[in-house]
C-alpha positions, 0 to 999 in steps of 0.5 A, a space after each residue: 394285720 398291716 396289708 402287703 403291698 408290692 410298688 410297680 418300680 421305674 426307678 424314678 421319682 415318684 416310684 421312690 416316693 411313693 415307697 417314702 408314702 406307704 411307709 409312713 402308714 401301718 395299714 400296709 408295708 411294702 414286700 418287694 419292688 417290680 421292675 419292667 425290663 426291656 429285654 436286649 437293653 437291660 433297662 427299666 421301660 421307657 425310663 431307661 434306667 439301668 437293670 443294676 441301679 435299679 437292683 441298687 435302688 432296691 439293695 438301698 431301700 431293703 427290698 427285693 426286687 422283682 423282674 418283669 421283662 418284655 420284649 422290645 416290640 410288645 402289645 398290650 396282652 403280651 404286656 399283661 401276660 408278662 406280667 401277670 406273669 411275675 404277679 403269680 410268683 409275687 403271690 407265690 413267695 408273698 403269700 396273700 400278697 395282692 395289692 400292686 402300689 403304682 407312684 401314679 398322680 394325676 391322669 386318670 385315664 391311666 388309672 381306671 386302666 391299671 384298676 381295670 387290668 390289675 382286677 382282671 389278674 386278680 390283683 387290688 391298686 393303690 395309688 398313694 400319691 394320686 391327686 396331690 398339687 405336683 407343684 407342691 408335691 414336687 418341692 415337698 420331693 425336693 426338700 424332704 431330701 430326695 436327689 433324682 435327675 433327669 434320664 428322660 426327655 421329649 424333645 416335642 414337651 421340652 429341650 432336649 437340653 434339660 437331660 441329666 439335669 438336678 431334681 431340684 429347686 432350680 429344676 422347676 424354676 426353670 421348667 417352661 408354661 404348661 410343663 408339669 413339676 413332676 413331668 405327670 403327661 411324659 414330660 421328662 423322667 428321672 432316675 434317683 440316687 437318694 431321699 427318704 427311702 433310702 438307708 445310703 445314697 448310691 453314687 451314680 456316674 452320668 454318662 451319654 445324652 443320646 436321642 431314641 425315636 426322633 424323639 426322646 433325650 436319654 441321659 445313662 446313669 451307672 453304679 461309679 
């Protein structure tokens, strides 16, 4: 029998492509998406994707969306407590579910942290894209029909002018040397509106770009 899997969902391209990759396999099947949202902002933590956009993405993916809410000031202990509560709820709703998948690509320390922390909560972890060449993967995503825009740029690594841009071949060609093509080192995050993991594209409207923490340039995307 195929293993039921819960997928960590940020609203970005890596999570979306991880879902696409999981659906190419016979040994697993996705039961739901799990998003971490920040209280007061009503957005995905770090990426800044609106809650209603996350919900629309889940609907387009044909999967329910579970939400783990964390406060704006959240230490690791509280984060894991809230995640544990969300995972307990998932296990109750989908009996036998004990595998959590992530769209991580390269960072071994992040992978090890996830493996250790979630093992302590009784969950196995799965990384369907890990170890892929990120340049090749980025081109594969674009050729495969994924449509995404940069919703967050770390201005200490990349110019704020990249915020809001389409994740396409033109963007890849314009990235400065040393910037990962998938933004795996935190250079940028994306918001997905279409791709083979969705049953229909989302109509999103681009809003303002604001600088937060004197570092991160967030471009707002909302349902049209």
